[in-house]
Each structure stands twice: as structure tokens, then as C-alpha cells.
C-alpha positions in Angstrom: 0.6 10.2 -9.0 -2.8 11.2 -7.6 -2.7 14.7 -9.0 -1.2 13.8 -12.4 -4.5 14.5 -14.3 -4.8 17.9 -12.7 -1.1 18.6 -13.5 -1.6 17.8 -17.2 -4.6 20.0 -17.3 -2.6 22.9 -15.9 0.3 22.2 -18.1 -1.8 22.6 -21.2 -3.1 26.0 -19.9 0.4 27.1 -19.0 2.1 25.6 -22.1 4.5 23.8 -19.8 5.9 20.3 -19.4 4.9 17.9 -16.6 7.4 15.9 -14.5 6.2 13.4 -11.9 8.1 12.8 -8.7 7.0 9.4 -7.6 7.7 8.4 -4.0 7.4 5.2 -2.0 7.2 5.2 1.8 8.2 2.6 4.4 6.1 4.3 7.0 4.7 7.8 7.6 7.3 10.6 7.0 9.9 8.1 5.8 10.6 7.9 2.1 12.2 4.7 1.0 12.6 5.6 -2.7 11.9 8.6 -5.0 11.9 8.5 -8.7 11.8 11.3 -11.3 9.6 10.6 -14.4 10.5 13.2 -17.1 13.3 15.6 -17.8 14.2 18.8 -15.9 17.6 19.6 -17.4 17.9 23.3 -18.1 14.4 24.1 -16.8 12.9 26.1 -14.0 10.8 23.8 -11.9 7.7 24.5 -9.9 6.8 21.8 -7.4 3.1 21.7 -6.5 2.0 19.8 -3.5 -1.4 19.8 -1.8 -0.2 19.1 1.8 3.1 19.7 3.5 3.7 18.4 7.1 7.5 18.2 7.9 8.7 19.4 4.5 11.0 16.3 4.1 9.4 15.1 0.9 9.4 18.6 -0.7 13.1 19.1 0.2 14.0 15.7 -1.1 12.1 16.4 -4.4 13.8 19.8 -4.8 17.3 18.2 -4.2 16.5 15.5 -6.8 15.4 18.2 -9.4 18.7 20.1 -8.9 20.7 16.9 -9.1 19.1 16.1 -12.4 20.0 19.5 -13.9 17.1 21.9 -13.1 18.1 25.6 -13.2 15.9 26.5 -10.2 13.2 25.0 -8.0 10.2 26.7 -6.4 7.4 25.2 -4.4 3.7 25.9 -4.1 1.5 24.3 -1.4 -2.2 24.7 -0.8 -2.5 23.2 2.7 0.7 23.7 4.7 0.6 21.9 8.1 4.3 22.6 8.8 4.6 20.7 12.0 8.4 20.5 11.8 10.5 17.5 12.6 8.9 14.6 14.4 10.5 13.2 17.5 11.2 9.5 17.5 9.1 7.6 20.0 
């Protein structure tokens, strides 16, 4: 939800809709719940994220978009860390 103002500003410029993918975490890198706010049925979706570490959140969001009827999903990230899967300690 932190980037929603920026997303709405871009949506006006691009004449596109905004959908919010809200997530709750139990702890770092563990999503307990993800909710989609908006409609993606029959649309091409671009996921925009500022930082990606393991990619788990992005993959789960993409799966959710496809499950909800998106035609395609692409992702953009400004700061990829891409550390891969974390080992359990």
C-alpha cells in the first residue's frame, strides 16, 4: 500500500487501471495472506515492485493475478537483490 499514491499518478499518465496486491507477513519472507483489491479479468498486468529479494512475493502475486483472470503478467523492479531461497536456520 506504500506506493499506491505513486501508482495512481502513473495510472493517470498511462490511462490505465490500478490494482493493489496487499500482503501480510508472519515474519520476513513468509507471507501469511495476500489480497487483491481491484479487477484483473481480461487484462494484461504489470507488477511494479521497488525491491525483490527471493522473488516469493512477486511469484505469489503473479499467480494470484492469473488465478483471477489476467491475460498476462509482467514484472518491473527498480532494486533487485535476488538473493534466492533462504536456508532455514
